[in-house]
C-alpha positions as a printed NumPy array, in Angstrom:
array([[176.631, 168.169,  49.359],
       [180.235, 168.896,  50.211],
       [181.639, 168.235,  53.686],
       [183.46 , 170.809,  55.776],
       [185.95 , 170.92 ,  58.64 ],
       [186.225, 174.327,  60.29 ],
       [189.059, 175.387,  62.575],
       [186.972, 177.454,  64.975],
       [189.576, 178.884,  67.372],
       [188.34 , 181.387,  69.945],
       [184.574, 181.88 ,  70.373],
       [185.272, 185.598,  69.879],
       [185.567, 184.831,  66.17 ],
       [181.763, 184.697,  66.181],
       [181.533, 188.461,  66.743],
       [184.895, 189.945,  65.746],
       [185.478, 191.234,  62.235],
       [188.501, 189.221,  61.148],
       [189.644, 187.222,  58.126],
       [188.49 , 183.903,  59.578],
       [184.964, 185.091,  60.206],
       [184.804, 186.712,  56.78 ],
       [185.872, 183.426,  55.189],
       [183.005, 181.642,  56.96 ],
       [180.602, 184.296,  55.71 ],
       [181.877, 183.721,  52.168],
       [181.432, 179.955,  52.518],
       [177.81 , 180.375,  53.515],
       [177.174, 182.337,  50.319],
       [179.228, 180.019,  48.126],
       [178.097, 176.53 ,  49.136],
       [174.811, 174.937,  48.057],
       [172.131, 175.751,  50.589],
       [171.679, 172.707,  52.815],
       [168.353, 171.302,  53.925],
       [169.916, 170.693,  57.338],
       [173.318, 170.704,  59.05 ],
       [174.848, 167.915,  61.121],
       [177.672, 169.3  ,  63.254],
       [180.329, 167.354,  65.142],
       [181.846, 169.791,  67.638],
       [184.901, 169.425,  69.842],
       [182.775, 170.694,  72.722],
       [180.287, 167.854,  73.121],
       [182.121, 164.864,  74.557],
       [180.177, 161.838,  75.776],
       [180.54 , 158.204,  76.705],
       [178.768, 156.557,  73.804],
       [177.265, 158.356,  70.818],
       [174.462, 160.879,  71.194],
       [172.58 , 162.975,  68.674],
       [170.649, 166.101,  69.597],
       [166.946, 165.693,  68.873],
       [165.61 , 168.962,  70.328],
       [163.126, 170.823,  68.153],
       [164.409, 174.186,  69.417],
       [167.984, 173.765,  70.695],
       [169.202, 176.49 ,  73.02 ],
       [172.417, 178.461,  72.551],
       [175.029, 177.151,  74.997],
       [177.666, 179.585,  76.281],
       [180.21 , 176.996,  77.371],
       [183.119, 179.289,  78.263],
       [184.247, 181.816,  80.854],
       [186.096, 185.133,  80.92 ],
       [184.746, 186.622,  77.686],
       [182.89 , 189.925,  77.14 ],
       [179.161, 190.2  ,  77.781],
       [178.601, 190.726,  74.05 ],
       [179.597, 187.123,  73.435],
       [177.254, 185.818,  76.133],
       [174.467, 187.862,  74.552],
       [174.75 , 185.957,  71.269],
       [171.804, 183.696,  70.492],
       [171.642, 181.358,  67.526],
       [167.998, 180.269,  67.362],
       [168.281, 177.737,  64.549],
       [165.636, 175.023,  64.684],
       [166.567, 171.445,  65.37 ],
       [165.519, 168.452,  63.31 ],
       [164.308, 165.35 ,  65.147],
       [163.845, 163.869,  61.679],
       [167.565, 164.201,  60.893],
       [168.473, 162.908,  64.36 ],
       [166.458, 159.75 ,  63.702],
       [167.998, 159.424,  60.245],
       [171.478, 159.486,  61.816],
       [170.451, 156.747,  64.248],
       [169.044, 154.727,  61.34 ],
       [172.24 , 154.989,  59.304],
       [174.7  , 154.224,  62.107],
       [174.282, 150.52 ,  62.762],
       [177.281, 150.283,  65.067],
       [177.557, 151.707,  67.678],
       [174.068, 152.43 ,  68.956],
       [173.12 , 156.098,  68.73 ],
       [171.239, 157.61 ,  71.685],
       [168.944, 160.636,  71.516],
       [169.342, 163.754,  73.667],
       [166.231, 165.899,  73.439],
       [167.696, 168.625,  75.668],
       [171.074, 169.23 ,  74.059],
       [171.603, 172.713,  72.682],
       [174.23 , 174.161,  70.351],
       [177.644, 174.737,  71.933],
       [180.053, 177.407,  70.748],
       [181.861, 174.967,  68.462],
       [178.598, 174.88 ,  66.52 ],
       [177.174, 178.386,  66.634],
       [180.41 , 180.376,  66.483],
       [180.981, 179.143,  62.923],
       [177.382, 178.738,  61.742],
       [176.336, 182.219,  62.829],
       [178.667, 183.86 ,  60.278],
       [177.796, 181.28 ,  57.605],
       [174.036, 181.343,  58.041],
       [173.155, 184.458,  60.077],
       [169.421, 184.037,  59.519],
       [169.538, 180.843,  61.634],
       [166.863, 179.345,  59.405],
       [168.548, 176.019,  58.583],
       [167.914, 173.126,  60.998],
       [171.   , 172.155,  62.99 ],
       [171.619, 168.822,  64.714],
       [174.673, 168.178,  66.931],
       [176.403, 164.792,  67.029],
       [178.543, 164.011,  70.062],
       [182.121, 162.789,  70.28 ],
       [182.782, 159.553,  72.134],
       [186.273, 160.913,  72.661],
       [187.753, 157.887,  74.442],
       [187.45 , 155.886,  71.228],
       [190.402, 155.697,  68.801],
       [190.565, 157.675,  65.597],
       [189.713, 154.743,  63.318],
       [186.476, 154.201,  65.264],
       [185.35 , 157.764,  64.519],
       [186.387, 157.492,  60.876],
       [184.364, 154.291,  60.466],
       [181.336, 155.85 ,  62.15 ],
       [181.524, 158.783,  59.746],
       [181.56 , 156.512,  56.714],
       [178.139, 155.206,  57.711],
       [176.769, 158.741,  57.338],
       [177.664, 158.952,  53.639],
       [174.03 , 158.87 ,  52.369],
       [173.411, 162.212,  54.077],
       [175.508, 163.913,  51.405],
       [172.897, 162.938,  48.815],
       [170.037, 164.038,  51.061],
       [170.943, 167.71 ,  51.249],
       [172.684, 167.545,  54.62 ],
       [175.872, 169.541,  55.173],
       [178.134, 167.684,  57.592],
       [180.429, 170.067,  59.493],
       [183.268, 169.093,  61.809],
       [184.272, 171.928,  64.138],
       [187.558, 171.798,  66.03 ],
       [191.229, 172.595,  65.385],
       [193.973, 170.432,  63.891],
       [196.412, 171.913,  66.426],
       [195.014, 173.006,  69.79 ],
       [197.147, 173.294,  72.926],
       [196.046, 176.133,  75.188],
       [198.792, 175.395,  77.708],
       [201.143, 177.187,  75.324],
       [198.792, 180.058,  74.519],
       [199.98 , 183.565,  75.396],
       [197.926, 186.728,  75.006],
       [198.896, 188.66 ,  71.909],
       [200.556, 185.75 ,  70.113],
       [200.536, 186.006,  66.347],
       [203.465, 183.919,  65.142],
       [203.11 , 180.127,  64.962],
       [205.041, 177.903,  67.327],
       [207.46 , 175.745,  65.355],
       [205.967, 172.401,  66.376],
       [202.441, 173.645,  65.685],
       [203.393, 174.785,  62.188],
       [205.134, 171.498,  61.401],
       [202.242, 169.324,  62.557],
       [199.646, 171.424,  60.726],
       [201.636, 171.193,  57.489],
       [202.179, 167.443,  57.925],
       [198.434, 166.859,  58.318],
       [197.694, 169.13 ,  55.353],
       [200.085, 167.13 ,  53.17 ],
       [198.422, 163.879,  54.212],
       [194.964, 165.269,  53.472],
       [196.064, 166.545,  50.057],
       [197.559, 163.15 ,  49.203],
       [194.586, 161.189,  50.525],
       [196.634, 159.39 ,  53.184],
       [193.905, 159.054,  55.78 ],
       [195.126, 155.943,  57.527],
       [198.099, 157.571,  59.227],
       [195.974, 160.415,  60.535],
       [193.713, 158.096,  62.514],
       [196.557, 157.272,  64.887],
       [197.741, 160.871,  65.066],
       [199.647, 160.207,  68.301],
       [202.141, 158.095,  66.33 ],
       [203.004, 160.906,  63.905],
       [206.249, 161.954,  65.543],
       [207.344, 164.148,  68.449],
       [205.192, 167.13 ,  67.469],
       [201.948, 165.164,  67.675],
       [201.47 , 165.084,  71.435],
       [202.156, 168.806,  71.666],
       [199.781, 169.572,  68.808],
       [197.033, 167.225,  70.032],
       [197.403, 166.861,  73.818],
       [193.761, 165.771,  74.011],
       [191.826, 164.444,  71.016],
       [188.534, 166.337,  71.07 ],
       [189.543, 169.202,  68.744],
       [191.241, 166.863,  66.263],
       [188.593, 164.13 ,  66.001],
       [185.976, 166.205,  64.097],
       [188.452, 166.283,  61.193],
       [188.231, 162.481,  60.909],
       [184.464, 162.669,  60.398],
       [184.967, 164.947,  57.416],
       [187.735, 162.771,  55.959],
       [185.598, 159.673,  56.477],
       [182.976, 161.218,  54.195],
       [185.399, 161.966,  51.371],
       [184.533, 160.137,  48.151],
       [186.804, 159.143,  45.318],
       [187.379, 162.123,  43.062],
       [186.316, 164.741,  45.6  ],
       [188.299, 167.954,  45.361],
       [190.07 , 169.158,  48.501],
       [190.461, 172.841,  49.332],
       [192.205, 174.437,  52.292],
       [190.815, 177.615,  53.848],
       [192.328, 179.786,  56.605],
       [195.781, 178.202,  56.453],
       [196.905, 180.072,  59.572],
       [198.692, 178.864,  62.679],
       [198.495, 181.327,  65.57 ],
       [200.753, 180.34 ,  68.432],
       [199.634, 176.818,  69.403],
       [196.372, 176.84 ,  67.396],
       [195.813, 175.937,  63.761],
       [192.894, 177.677,  62.068],
       [193.156, 175.506,  58.943],
       [189.802, 174.495,  57.497],
       [189.149, 171.794,  54.899],
       [186.414, 171.809,  52.263],
       [185.85 , 168.497,  50.474],
       [183.702, 167.839,  47.424],
       [182.702, 171.398,  46.545]])
């Protein structure tokens, strides 16, 4: 299976008809149908590593100030305790804990609903121990490599650039520092220079504006950690809107 990082942006992308949502719909039709999906979302931060083991995870509406239509969305995909236990088996360090009550936050369902609207593929969330450095997450991801040969689609959901302090309603043009950082990361991904991206905060003056907190950036490192030699890299949604990058990365398709 390929691996996929999706720049998810606003949860409204789950219900609005826009180019980003249409690209996710196209991906769902284009990619091999997975047996299950393991999703690392920016919106499940924990101390330690947890994997969702619920058989029927609920739809979590973890936001405020949006229209009722968004709160009405349900994504009733089944869970997979079997996949959760497989993750715990593969990750030898650190210990993986099970959460049998965790549902699917909007970082998960806002992108999977357009890709797989029938909600008939099991989905398992994997948490972010966001106080750990980038290399720690990259190394954890590498332990999950066998899942690619077991029909599991690993999806990281976040944004390469995400700084809502600089967001203004109606913005369409990219902020200069956001554009520069997004393009720098894209160049590094294209060239296979993963090491520098683990310590993103050292990547120059734009980095701390682009990534003021790590949770939206770290899911990218899980996808890069699963890249194999010879895997093709494709960029999707190469847009920067104000202080948010919508860039997505498909590896190994």
